[in-house]
C-alpha positions as CSV (number, residue, x, y, z in Angstrom):
1,M,-16.3,-2.5,22.2
2,I,-14.9,-0.6,25.1
3,G,-11.4,-1.1,23.8
4,N,-12.4,0.4,20.4
5,N,-13.9,3.4,22.2
6,K,-10.7,4.0,24.0
7,R,-8.8,3.8,20.7
8,I,-11.1,6.3,19.1
9,I,-10.8,8.6,22.0
10,S,-7.0,8.3,21.8
11,W,-7.1,9.1,18.1
12,I,-9.2,12.2,18.8
13,L,-6.9,13.3,21.6
14,Y,-3.6,12.7,19.8
15,G,-4.9,13.9,16.4
16,T,-6.1,17.1,18.1
17,I,-2.7,17.6,19.8
18,A,-0.8,16.9,16.6
19,G,-3.0,19.2,14.6
20,V,-2.7,22.1,17.1
21,L,1.1,21.7,17.1
22,L,1.2,21.8,13.3
23,A,-1.0,24.9,13.3
24,C,1.3,26.5,15.9
25,F,4.4,25.7,13.8
26,F,2.8,27.5,10.8
27,Y,1.4,30.3,12.9
28,I,4.8,31.5,14.2
29,P,6.2,32.5,10.7
30,E,2.9,34.1,9.9
31,V,3.1,36.4,13.0
32,L,6.9,37.0,12.8
33,F,7.5,37.3,9.1
34,E,4.0,37.7,7.6
35,M,4.5,34.4,5.7
36,K,0.9,33.1,5.6
37,L,1.5,29.4,6.2
38,Y,-1.2,29.2,8.9
39,T,-3.6,30.9,6.6
40,F,-2.7,28.6,3.8
41,L,-3.1,25.5,6.1
42,L,-6.7,26.5,6.9
43,N,-7.6,27.9,3.4
44,I,-10.7,26.4,1.8
45,D,-11.7,29.4,-0.3
46,F,-11.7,27.3,-3.5
47,L,-14.6,25.2,-2.2
48,P,-18.1,26.0,-3.5
49,L,-19.4,27.0,-0.1
50,P,-20.9,30.3,1.2
51,D,-18.4,32.9,2.4
52,S,-19.8,32.6,5.9
53,I,-18.3,29.1,6.0
54,I,-15.2,29.6,3.8
55,Y,-13.9,32.5,5.9
56,N,-15.0,31.1,9.3
57,E,-11.7,30.4,11.1
58,P,-13.2,28.1,13.7
59,F,-14.8,26.0,11.0
60,Q,-11.5,26.0,9.0
61,F,-9.5,25.0,12.1
62,S,-12.0,22.2,12.9
63,L,-11.6,20.8,9.4
64,H,-7.8,20.8,9.9
65,I,-8.2,18.9,13.2
66,I,-10.6,16.4,11.7
67,I,-8.0,15.7,9.0
68,A,-5.3,15.2,11.7
69,I,-7.5,12.8,13.6
70,I,-8.2,10.8,10.4
71,L,-4.4,10.7,9.6
72,I,-3.5,9.4,13.1
73,A,-6.3,6.7,12.7
74,V,-5.0,5.7,9.3
75,V,-1.4,5.4,10.5
76,D,-2.6,3.4,13.5
77,V,-4.6,1.0,11.5
78,L,-1.8,0.5,8.9
79,C,0.6,-0.2,11.9
80,K,-1.5,-3.2,12.8
81,I,-0.4,-4.6,9.4
82,Y,3.1,-3.2,8.9
83,N,4.2,-2.1,12.5
84,H,6.4,0.8,11.3
85,P,4.7,4.0,12.5
86,Y,7.5,6.3,11.6
87,Q,7.9,5.1,8.0
88,I,4.1,5.0,7.4
89,S,3.6,8.5,8.8
90,L,6.6,10.0,6.9
91,V,5.4,8.5,3.6
92,I,1.8,9.7,4.1
93,N,2.9,13.2,5.2
94,G,5.6,13.4,2.6
95,V,3.0,12.8,-0.1
96,M,0.6,15.2,1.6
97,S,3.3,17.9,1.6
98,F,3.1,18.1,-2.1
99,T,-0.6,19.0,-2.0
100,F,1.0,22.5,-1.4
101,F,1.2,23.1,-5.2
102,P,-2.3,22.1,-6.3
103,L,-3.8,23.9,-3.2
104,Y,-1.8,27.0,-4.0
105,H,-3.0,27.0,-7.6
106,L,-6.6,26.4,-6.4
107,A,-6.5,29.2,-3.8
108,V,-8.7,32.1,-4.8
109,E,-6.7,34.5,-2.6
110,K,-3.0,33.7,-3.0
111,P,-1.3,33.7,0.4
112,F,2.2,34.2,-1.0
113,S,3.1,37.1,-3.3
114,D,6.7,36.3,-3.9
115,S,8.5,33.1,-4.5
116,I,6.8,30.0,-3.1
117,T,10.1,28.2,-2.5
118,L,10.6,29.2,1.2
119,P,7.0,28.7,2.1
120,F,7.1,25.2,0.5
121,L,10.3,24.3,2.4
122,L,8.7,25.4,5.7
123,W,5.5,23.5,4.7
124,L,7.5,20.4,4.0
125,L,9.5,20.8,7.3
126,G,6.2,21.3,9.2
127,H,4.7,18.1,7.7
128,I,7.8,16.1,8.5
129,L,7.6,17.2,12.1
130,F,3.8,16.5,12.1
131,A,4.6,13.0,10.7
132,I,7.1,12.4,13.6
133,I,4.6,13.6,16.2
134,I,1.9,11.3,14.7
135,A,4.2,8.4,14.6
136,Y,5.3,8.9,18.2
137,F,1.6,8.9,19.3
138,V,0.9,5.8,17.3
139,A,3.9,4.1,18.8
140,Q,2.6,4.9,22.2
141,L,-0.8,3.5,21.3
142,N,0.8,0.3,20.1
143,K,2.8,0.0,23.3
144,K,-0.5,0.2,25.2
145,R,-2.1,-2.3,22.8
146,S,0.7,-4.8,23.4
147,T,0.5,-4.4,27.2
148,D,-3.4,-4.8,27.3
């Protein structure tokens, strides 16, 4: 059981780091060019929740980090079967990138007023980088697993 606890702690650590890095990647164009990718990443205004929750940035950010932790755990578990962390992570995050369109249409407050082409391309690039980061961490976990 101790080994499993170490694995879960690693997922939490690496998922948090990967999630923070993705958020930073989207925060930069928001600050520099007012392209609200970070806002879009955290947006949950379409959920039937009270405004005090929907517009609570720490809560939104926590959800984002939880998703990142779940993603790294899924990639790690799938790597026990397929042992290709980069391919698995890129496929999962490639598919997740296309949630951009339904999430954009569900958003009550639209974060982009003009064309969504450039925001989508940056969204896709961010998720590709996120996939590479996740795969790198999972590869490191699997190196540790093979030496244990």
